[in-house]
PDB file of N, CA, C and O in Angstrom:
ATOM      1  N   MET A   1       5.933 -16.881  25.004  1.00  0.00           N
ATOM      2  CA  MET A   1       7.415 -16.563  24.188  1.00  0.00           C
ATOM      3  C   MET A   1       6.456 -16.727  22.566  1.00  0.00           C
ATOM      4  O   MET A   1       6.159 -15.727  21.913  1.00  0.00           O
ATOM      5  N   ALA A   2       6.178 -17.784  22.239  1.00  0.00           N
ATOM      6  CA  ALA A   2       5.674 -18.163  20.637  1.00  0.00           C
ATOM      7  C   ALA A   2       4.740 -17.062  20.507  1.00  0.00           C
ATOM      8  O   ALA A   2       4.694 -16.574  19.377  1.00  0.00           O
ATOM      9  N   LYS A   3       3.567 -16.268  21.876  1.00  0.00           N
ATOM     10  CA  LYS A   3       2.671 -15.511  21.189  1.00  0.00           C
ATOM     11  C   LYS A   3       3.119 -14.432  20.543  1.00  0.00           C
ATOM     12  O   LYS A   3       2.628 -14.193  19.440  1.00  0.00           O
ATOM     13  N   ILE A   4       4.459 -13.279  21.255  1.00  0.00           N
ATOM     14  CA  ILE A   4       5.141 -12.549  21.018  1.00  0.00           C
ATOM     15  C   ILE A   4       5.581 -12.879  19.479  1.00  0.00           C
ATOM     16  O   ILE A   4       5.104 -12.267  18.523  1.00  0.00           O
ATOM     17  N   PHE A   5       6.328 -13.682  19.385  1.00  0.00           N
ATOM     18  CA  PHE A   5       7.077 -14.554  18.124  1.00  0.00           C
ATOM     19  C   PHE A   5       5.549 -13.933  16.731  1.00  0.00           C
ATOM     20  O   PHE A   5       5.549 -13.135  15.794  1.00  0.00           O
ATOM     21  N   ILE A   6       4.617 -14.746  17.279  1.00  0.00           N
ATOM     22  CA  ILE A   6       3.723 -14.709  15.958  1.00  0.00           C
ATOM     23  C   ILE A   6       3.325 -13.368  15.819  1.00  0.00           C
ATOM     24  O   ILE A   6       3.658 -12.844  14.757  1.00  0.00           O
ATOM     25  N   PHE A   7       2.592 -12.563  16.755  1.00  0.00           N
ATOM     26  CA  PHE A   7       2.249 -11.690  16.922  1.00  0.00           C
ATOM     27  C   PHE A   7       3.098 -10.391  15.995  1.00  0.00           C
ATOM     28  O   PHE A   7       2.611  -9.537  15.254  1.00  0.00           O
ATOM     29  N   ILE A   8       4.410 -10.619  16.343  1.00  0.00           N
ATOM     30  CA  ILE A   8       5.918 -10.037  15.572  1.00  0.00           C
ATOM     31  C   ILE A   8       5.307 -10.115  14.010  1.00  0.00           C
ATOM     32  O   ILE A   8       5.064  -9.198  13.225  1.00  0.00           O
ATOM     33  N   GLY A   9       5.155 -11.544  13.867  1.00  0.00           N
ATOM     34  CA  GLY A   9       4.836 -11.648  12.283  1.00  0.00           C
ATOM     35  C   GLY A   9       4.203 -10.894  11.875  1.00  0.00           C
ATOM     36  O   GLY A   9       4.385 -10.114  10.940  1.00  0.00           O
ATOM     37  N   LEU A  10       3.218 -11.070  12.666  1.00  0.00           N
ATOM     38  CA  LEU A  10       1.551 -10.626  11.559  1.00  0.00           C
ATOM     39  C   LEU A  10       1.443  -9.070  11.972  1.00  0.00           C
ATOM     40  O   LEU A  10       0.588  -8.316  11.508  1.00  0.00           O
ATOM     41  N   ILE A  11       2.241  -8.765  12.730  1.00  0.00           N
ATOM     42  CA  ILE A  11       2.910  -7.230  12.204  1.00  0.00           C
ATOM     43  C   ILE A  11       2.963  -6.711  11.120  1.00  0.00           C
ATOM     44  O   ILE A  11       2.182  -6.014  10.473  1.00  0.00           O
ATOM     45  N   PHE A  12       4.510  -7.319  10.865  1.00  0.00           N
ATOM     46  CA  PHE A  12       5.511  -7.915   9.659  1.00  0.00           C
ATOM     47  C   PHE A  12       4.336  -7.818   8.195  1.00  0.00           C
ATOM     48  O   PHE A  12       4.344  -6.954   7.318  1.00  0.00           O
ATOM     49  N   ILE A  13       3.397  -9.009   8.324  1.00  0.00           N
ATOM     50  CA  ILE A  13       2.868  -9.439   7.352  1.00  0.00           C
ATOM     51  C   ILE A  13       1.607  -8.288   6.918  1.00  0.00           C
ATOM     52  O   ILE A  13       0.957  -8.243   5.874  1.00  0.00           O
ATOM     53  N   LEU A  14       1.531  -7.333   8.214  1.00  0.00           N
ATOM     54  CA  LEU A  14       0.274  -6.158   7.392  1.00  0.00           C
ATOM     55  C   LEU A  14       0.939  -5.142   7.395  1.00  0.00           C
ATOM     56  O   LEU A  14       0.288  -4.111   7.559  1.00  0.00           O
ATOM     57  N   ILE A  15       2.553  -4.986   7.211  1.00  0.00           N
ATOM     58  CA  ILE A  15       2.938  -3.846   7.116  1.00  0.00           C
ATOM     59  C   ILE A  15       3.435  -3.987   5.944  1.00  0.00           C
ATOM     60  O   ILE A  15       3.664  -3.008   5.233  1.00  0.00           O
ATOM     61  N   GLY A  16       3.750  -5.601   5.449  1.00  0.00           N
ATOM     62  CA  GLY A  16       4.178  -5.579   3.950  1.00  0.00           C
ATOM     63  C   GLY A  16       3.084  -5.332   3.071  1.00  0.00           C
ATOM     64  O   GLY A  16       3.212  -4.945   1.909  1.00  0.00           O
ATOM     65  N   ILE A  17       1.782  -5.611   3.770  1.00  0.00           N
ATOM     66  CA  ILE A  17       0.541  -5.847   2.965  1.00  0.00           C
ATOM     67  C   ILE A  17       0.164  -4.030   2.777  1.00  0.00           C
ATOM     68  O   ILE A  17      -0.490  -3.689   1.791  1.00  0.00           O
ATOM     69  N   ILE A  18       0.362  -3.586   3.202  1.00  0.00           N
ATOM     70  CA  ILE A  18       0.073  -2.061   3.070  1.00  0.00           C
ATOM     71  C   ILE A  18       0.855  -1.297   2.679  1.00  0.00           C
ATOM     72  O   ILE A  18       0.427  -0.144   2.625  1.00  0.00           O
ATOM     73  N   LEU A  19       2.502  -1.540   2.173  1.00  0.00           N
ATOM     74  CA  LEU A  19       3.155  -1.070   1.854  1.00  0.00           C
ATOM     75  C   LEU A  19       3.066  -1.289   0.138  1.00  0.00           C
ATOM     76  O   LEU A  19       3.160  -0.495  -0.798  1.00  0.00           O
ATOM     77  N   TYR A  20       2.850  -2.690   0.214  1.00  0.00           N
ATOM     78  CA  TYR A  20       2.216  -3.165  -1.527  1.00  0.00           C
ATOM     79  C   TYR A  20       1.226  -2.435  -1.805  1.00  0.00           C
ATOM     80  O   TYR A  20       1.154  -1.826  -2.872  1.00  0.00           O
ATOM     81  N   VAL A  21       0.331  -2.388  -0.898  1.00  0.00           N
ATOM     82  CA  VAL A  21      -1.094  -1.635  -1.627  1.00  0.00           C
ATOM     83  C   VAL A  21      -0.862   0.157  -2.003  1.00  0.00           C
ATOM     84  O   VAL A  21      -1.229   0.767  -3.008  1.00  0.00           O
ATOM     85  N   PHE A  22      -0.134   0.661  -0.806  1.00  0.00           N
ATOM     86  CA  PHE A  22       0.526   2.162  -1.232  1.00  0.00           C
ATOM     87  C   PHE A  22       1.930   2.060  -2.017  1.00  0.00           C
ATOM     88  O   PHE A  22       3.006   2.335  -1.487  1.00  0.00           O
ATOM     89  N   LYS A  23       1.808   1.720  -3.071  1.00  0.00           N
ATOM     90  CA  LYS A  23       3.041   2.112  -3.685  1.00  0.00           C
ATOM     91  C   LYS A  23       3.518   3.674  -3.749  1.00  0.00           C
ATOM     92  O   LYS A  23       4.588   4.033  -3.257  1.00  0.00           O
ATOM     93  N   GLY A  24       2.816   4.369  -4.259  1.00  0.00           N
ATOM     94  CA  GLY A  24       2.758   5.781  -4.038  1.00  0.00           C
ATOM     95  C   GLY A  24       3.435   6.418  -2.902  1.00  0.00           C
ATOM     96  O   GLY A  24       4.204   7.379  -2.859  1.00  0.00           O
ATOM     97  N   PHE A  25       3.038   5.773  -2.141  1.00  0.00           N
ATOM     98  CA  PHE A  25       3.492   6.212  -0.553  1.00  0.00           C
ATOM     99  C   PHE A  25       4.814   6.463  -0.433  1.00  0.00           C
ATOM    100  O   PHE A  25       5.601   5.525  -0.559  1.00  0.00           O
ATOM    101  N   PRO A  26       5.523   8.453  -0.033  1.00  0.00           N
ATOM    102  CA  PRO A  26       6.906   8.800  -0.012  1.00  0.00           C
ATOM    103  C   PRO A  26       7.063   8.352   0.833  1.00  0.00           C
ATOM    104  O   PRO A  26       7.743   9.203   1.408  1.00  0.00           O
ATOM    105  N   LEU A  27       6.954   7.451   1.585  1.00  0.00           N
ATOM    106  CA  LEU A  27       7.277   7.414   3.205  1.00  0.00           C
ATOM    107  C   LEU A  27       9.163   7.362   2.981  1.00  0.00           C
ATOM    108  O   LEU A  27       9.812   8.035   3.781  1.00  0.00           O
ATOM    109  N   PHE A  28       9.594   6.911   2.373  1.00  0.00           N
ATOM    110  CA  PHE A  28      11.115   7.277   2.303  1.00  0.00           C
ATOM    111  C   PHE A  28      11.690   8.293   1.620  1.00  0.00           C
ATOM    112  O   PHE A  28      12.882   8.204   1.329  1.00  0.00           O
ATOM    113  N   ARG A  29      10.806   9.621   1.191  1.00  0.00           N
ATOM    114  CA  ARG A  29      11.067  10.571   0.620  1.00  0.00           C
ATOM    115  C   ARG A  29      10.996  11.644   0.953  1.00  0.00           C
ATOM    116  O   ARG A  29      11.470  12.569   0.293  1.00  0.00           O
ATOM    117  N   LEU A  30      10.324  11.807   2.173  1.00  0.00           N
ATOM    118  CA  LEU A  30      10.284  12.818   2.726  1.00  0.00           C
ATOM    119  C   LEU A  30      11.110  14.478   3.193  1.00  0.00           C
ATOM    120  O   LEU A  30      12.078  14.785   3.888  1.00  0.00           O
ATOM    121  N   PRO A  31      10.599  14.857   2.777  1.00  0.00           N
ATOM    122  CA  PRO A  31      11.580  16.192   4.020  1.00  0.00           C
ATOM    123  C   PRO A  31      12.389  15.982   4.931  1.00  0.00           C
ATOM    124  O   PRO A  31      12.005  15.536   6.012  1.00  0.00           O
ATOM    125  N   GLY A  32      13.702  16.266   4.675  1.00  0.00           N
ATOM    126  CA  GLY A  32      14.241  15.738   6.380  1.00  0.00           C
ATOM    127  C   GLY A  32      14.848  14.446   5.999  1.00  0.00           C
ATOM    128  O   GLY A  32      15.068  13.700   6.954  1.00  0.00           O
ATOM    129  N   ASP A  33      15.081  14.128   5.156  1.00  0.00           N
ATOM    130  CA  ASP A  33      15.672  12.923   4.612  1.00  0.00           C
ATOM    131  C   ASP A  33      17.003  13.275   3.786  1.00  0.00           C
ATOM    132  O   ASP A  33      17.059  14.226   3.007  1.00  0.00           O
ATOM    133  N   ILE A  34      17.990  12.463   4.027  1.00  0.00           N
ATOM    134  CA  ILE A  34      19.698  13.194   3.152  1.00  0.00           C
ATOM    135  C   ILE A  34      19.141  12.254   2.194  1.00  0.00           C
ATOM    136  O   ILE A  34      18.597  11.154   2.290  1.00  0.00           O
ATOM    137  N   VAL A  35      19.412  12.944   1.349  1.00  0.00           N
ATOM    138  CA  VAL A  35      20.105  11.975  -0.310  1.00  0.00           C
ATOM    139  C   VAL A  35      21.049  13.282  -0.867  1.00  0.00           C
ATOM    140  O   VAL A  35      20.747  14.472  -0.959  1.00  0.00           O
ATOM    141  N   ILE A  36      22.302  12.581  -1.197  1.00  0.00           N
ATOM    142  CA  ILE A  36      23.403  12.939  -1.589  1.00  0.00           C
ATOM    143  C   ILE A  36      23.635  12.231  -2.731  1.00  0.00           C
ATOM    144  O   ILE A  36      23.336  11.043  -2.608  1.00  0.00           O
ATOM    145  N   ASP A  37      24.132  12.591  -3.972  1.00  0.00           N
ATOM    146  CA  ASP A  37      23.515  12.006  -5.462  1.00  0.00           C
ATOM    147  C   ASP A  37      24.776  12.790  -6.329  1.00  0.00           C
ATOM    148  O   ASP A  37      24.416  13.751  -7.009  1.00  0.00           O
ATOM    149  N   LYS A  38      26.427  12.387  -6.344  1.00  0.00           N
ATOM    150  CA  LYS A  38      27.227  12.923  -7.170  1.00  0.00           C
ATOM    151  C   LYS A  38      27.928  11.460  -8.140  1.00  0.00           C
ATOM    152  O   LYS A  38      28.650  10.494  -7.897  1.00  0.00           O
ATOM    153  N   GLY A  39      27.255  11.987  -9.226  1.00  0.00           N
ATOM    154  CA  GLY A  39      28.215  10.360 -10.038  1.00  0.00           C
ATOM    155  C   GLY A  39      27.545   9.322 -10.379  1.00  0.00           C
ATOM    156  O   GLY A  39      26.486   9.017 -10.927  1.00  0.00           O
ATOM    157  N   ASN A  40      28.780   8.692  -9.730  1.00  0.00           N
ATOM    158  CA  ASN A  40      28.705   6.949  -9.100  1.00  0.00           C
ATOM    159  C   ASN A  40      28.231   6.974  -7.781  1.00  0.00           C
ATOM    160  O   ASN A  40      28.175   5.922  -7.143  1.00  0.00           O
ATOM    161  N   PHE A  41      27.954   7.820  -7.394  1.00  0.00           N
ATOM    162  CA  PHE A  41      27.591   7.229  -5.415  1.00  0.00           C
ATOM    163  C   PHE A  41      26.508   8.107  -5.403  1.00  0.00           C
ATOM    164  O   PHE A  41      26.563   9.166  -6.028  1.00  0.00           O
ATOM    165  N   LYS A  42      25.440   7.746  -4.697  1.00  0.00           N
ATOM    166  CA  LYS A  42      24.272   7.913  -4.191  1.00  0.00           C
ATOM    167  C   LYS A  42      24.388   7.133  -2.391  1.00  0.00           C
ATOM    168  O   LYS A  42      24.777   5.986  -2.168  1.00  0.00           O
ATOM    169  N   PHE A  43      23.966   8.073  -1.409  1.00  0.00           N
ATOM    170  CA  PHE A  43      24.619   7.554  -0.336  1.00  0.00           C
ATOM    171  C   PHE A  43      22.627   8.328   0.192  1.00  0.00           C
ATOM    172  O   PHE A  43      22.334   9.468  -0.170  1.00  0.00           O
ATOM    173  N   TYR A  44      21.765   7.596   0.878  1.00  0.00           N
ATOM    174  CA  TYR A  44      20.366   8.262   1.399  1.00  0.00           C
ATOM    175  C   TYR A  44      20.736   7.511   2.701  1.00  0.00           C
ATOM    176  O   TYR A  44      21.381   6.481   2.898  1.00  0.00           O
ATOM    177  N   PHE A  45      19.904   8.659   3.782  1.00  0.00           N
ATOM    178  CA  PHE A  45      19.940   8.091   4.847  1.00  0.00           C
ATOM    179  C   PHE A  45      18.336   8.781   5.297  1.00  0.00           C
ATOM    180  O   PHE A  45      18.066   9.937   5.623  1.00  0.00           O
ATOM    181  N   PRO A  46      17.500   7.654   5.173  1.00  0.00           N
ATOM    182  CA  PRO A  46      16.209   8.823   6.152  1.00  0.00           C
ATOM    183  C   PRO A  46      15.797   9.287   7.333  1.00  0.00           C
ATOM    184  O   PRO A  46      14.857   8.887   8.020  1.00  0.00           O
ATOM    185  N   ILE A  47      16.428  10.011   7.500  1.00  0.00           N
ATOM    186  CA  ILE A  47      15.879  10.582   8.944  1.00  0.00           C
ATOM    187  C   ILE A  47      14.658  10.467   9.338  1.00  0.00           C
ATOM    188  O   ILE A  47      14.199   9.616  10.099  1.00  0.00           O
ATOM    189  N   THR A  48      14.018  11.499   8.716  1.00  0.00           N
ATOM    190  CA  THR A  48      12.849  11.373   9.096  1.00  0.00           C
ATOM    191  C   THR A  48      11.456  10.818   8.826  1.00  0.00           C
ATOM    192  O   THR A  48      10.310  11.205   9.054  1.00  0.00           O
ATOM    193  N   SER A  49      12.148   9.508   8.114  1.00  0.00           N
ATOM    194  CA  SER A  49      11.189   8.525   8.093  1.00  0.00           C
ATOM    195  C   SER A  49      11.970   7.746   8.739  1.00  0.00           C
ATOM    196  O   SER A  49      11.814   6.731   8.060  1.00  0.00           O
ATOM    197  N   SER A  50      12.814   7.408   9.673  1.00  0.00           N
ATOM    198  CA  SER A  50      13.240   6.448  10.670  1.00  0.00           C
ATOM    199  C   SER A  50      12.637   7.061  12.065  1.00  0.00           C
ATOM    200  O   SER A  50      12.445   6.212  12.937  1.00  0.00           O
ATOM    201  N   ILE A  51      12.373   8.156  12.336  1.00  0.00           N
ATOM    202  CA  ILE A  51      11.710   9.098  13.113  1.00  0.00           C
ATOM    203  C   ILE A  51      10.393   8.859  13.139  1.00  0.00           C
ATOM    204  O   ILE A  51       9.939   8.955  14.279  1.00  0.00           O
ATOM    205  N   ILE A  52       9.457   8.533  12.160  1.00  0.00           N
ATOM    206  CA  ILE A  52       7.990   8.483  12.076  1.00  0.00           C
ATOM    207  C   ILE A  52       7.666   7.321  12.136  1.00  0.00           C
ATOM    208  O   ILE A  52       6.547   7.007  12.545  1.00  0.00           O
ATOM    209  N   ILE A  53       8.708   6.283  11.684  1.00  0.00           N
ATOM    210  CA  ILE A  53       8.168   4.812  11.932  1.00  0.00           C
ATOM    211  C   ILE A  53       8.983   4.187  13.808  1.00  0.00           C
ATOM    212  O   ILE A  53       8.667   3.219  14.499  1.00  0.00           O
ATOM    213  N   SER A  54      10.034   5.252  14.032  1.00  0.00           N
ATOM    214  CA  SER A  54       9.565   4.953  15.336  1.00  0.00           C
ATOM    215  C   SER A  54       8.780   5.105  16.329  1.00  0.00           C
ATOM    216  O   SER A  54       8.602   4.293  17.237  1.00  0.00           O
ATOM    217  N   ILE A  55       8.152   6.413  16.166  1.00  0.00           N
ATOM    218  CA  ILE A  55       7.021   6.784  16.387  1.00  0.00           C
ATOM    219  C   ILE A  55       5.645   5.969  16.608  1.00  0.00           C
ATOM    220  O   ILE A  55       4.781   5.776  17.463  1.00  0.00           O
ATOM    221  N   VAL A  56       6.016   5.593  15.211  1.00  0.00           N
ATOM    222  CA  VAL A  56       4.208   4.505  15.445  1.00  0.00           C
ATOM    223  C   VAL A  56       4.585   3.315  15.881  1.00  0.00           C
ATOM    224  O   VAL A  56       3.818   2.701  16.622  1.00  0.00           O
ATOM    225  N   LEU A  57       6.329   2.532  15.363  1.00  0.00           N
ATOM    226  CA  LEU A  57       5.798   1.529  16.264  1.00  0.00           C
ATOM    227  C   LEU A  57       6.049   1.039  17.814  1.00  0.00           C
ATOM    228  O   LEU A  57       5.984   0.011  18.488  1.00  0.00           O
ATOM    229  N   SER A  58       6.485   2.884  17.993  1.00  0.00           N
ATOM    230  CA  SER A  58       6.259   2.776  19.954  1.00  0.00           C
ATOM    231  C   SER A  58       5.029   2.861  20.322  1.00  0.00           C
ATOM    232  O   SER A  58       4.762   2.153  21.293  1.00  0.00           O
ATOM    233  N   VAL A  59       4.031   3.580  19.823  1.00  0.00           N
ATOM    234  CA  VAL A  59       2.711   3.325  19.737  1.00  0.00           C
ATOM    235  C   VAL A  59       2.292   2.330  20.308  1.00  0.00           C
ATOM    236  O   VAL A  59       1.915   2.048  21.445  1.00  0.00           O
ATOM    237  N   LEU A  60       2.435   1.721  19.148  1.00  0.00           N
ATOM    238  CA  LEU A  60       1.872   0.228  18.587  1.00  0.00           C
ATOM    239  C   LEU A  60       2.614  -0.644  19.368  1.00  0.00           C
ATOM    240  O   LEU A  60       1.747  -1.244  20.003  1.00  0.00           O
ATOM    241  N   PHE A  61       3.846  -1.139  19.754  1.00  0.00           N
ATOM    242  CA  PHE A  61       4.072  -1.581  21.127  1.00  0.00           C
ATOM    243  C   PHE A  61       3.196  -1.628  22.793  1.00  0.00           C
ATOM    244  O   PHE A  61       2.771  -2.596  23.423  1.00  0.00           O
ATOM    245  N   SER A  62       3.175  -0.109  23.123  1.00  0.00           N
ATOM    246  CA  SER A  62       2.623   0.197  24.235  1.00  0.00           C
ATOM    247  C   SER A  62       1.071  -0.204  24.234  1.00  0.00           C
ATOM    248  O   SER A  62       0.444  -0.450  25.265  1.00  0.00           O
ATOM    249  N   ILE A  63       0.456  -0.240  22.749  1.00  0.00           N
ATOM    250  CA  ILE A  63      -0.735  -0.590  22.847  1.00  0.00           C
ATOM    251  C   ILE A  63      -0.839  -2.167  22.992  1.00  0.00           C
ATOM    252  O   ILE A  63      -1.892  -2.663  23.395  1.00  0.00           O
ATOM    253  N   VAL A  64       0.059  -2.813  22.723  1.00  0.00           N
ATOM    254  CA  VAL A  64      -0.223  -3.850  22.847  1.00  0.00           C
ATOM    255  C   VAL A  64       0.572  -4.743  24.251  1.00  0.00           C
ATOM    256  O   VAL A  64       0.401  -5.923  24.554  1.00  0.00           O
ATOM    257  N   SER A  65       1.139  -4.089  24.684  1.00  0.00           N
ATOM    258  CA  SER A  65       1.918  -4.189  25.973  1.00  0.00           C
ATOM    259  C   SER A  65       0.565  -4.351  27.144  1.00  0.00           C
ATOM    260  O   SER A  65       0.368  -5.217  27.997  1.00  0.00           O
ATOM    261  N   LYS A  66      -0.231  -3.134  26.770  1.00  0.00           N
ATOM    262  CA  LYS A  66      -1.073  -2.990  27.613  1.00  0.00           C
ATOM    263  C   LYS A  66      -2.580  -4.397  27.454  1.00  0.00           C
ATOM    264  O   LYS A  66      -3.298  -4.738  28.394  1.00  0.00           O
ATOM    265  N   PHE A  67      -2.657  -4.911  26.084  1.00  0.00           N
ATOM    266  CA  PHE A  67      -3.727  -5.988  25.461  1.00  0.00           C
ATOM    267  C   PHE A  67      -2.664  -7.275  26.491  1.00  0.00           C
ATOM    268  O   PHE A  67      -3.408  -7.815  27.310  1.00  0.00           O
ATOM    269  N   LEU A  68      -1.421  -7.730  26.572  1.00  0.00           N
ATOM    270  CA  LEU A  68      -1.220  -8.712  27.183  1.00  0.00           C
ATOM    271  C   LEU A  68      -0.496  -9.140  28.310  1.00  0.00           C
ATOM    272  O   LEU A  68       0.049 -10.175  28.695  1.00  0.00           O
ATOM    273  N   LYS A  69      -0.740  -7.581  28.847  1.00  0.00           N
ATOM    274  CA  LYS A  69      -1.008  -7.813  30.688  1.00  0.00           C
ATOM    275  C   LYS A  69      -1.970  -8.628  31.421  1.00  0.00           C
ATOM    276  O   LYS A  69      -1.967  -8.629  32.652  1.00  0.00           O
TER     277      LYS A  69
END
């Protein structure tokens, strides 16, 4: 169990480093993300970005689970 938490922590650190290096990468500004901007109100819902992140994490966890077995 501890190995899993350490591995997940390392994944989060790696993602943080990647996001820090690629500041201009438009991950949360993709076509399909909902943005409503009216006066003092701004609503943002990243549908496309969420789907891409979900696919990447699914593939990553699938690969990791094959190595841990």
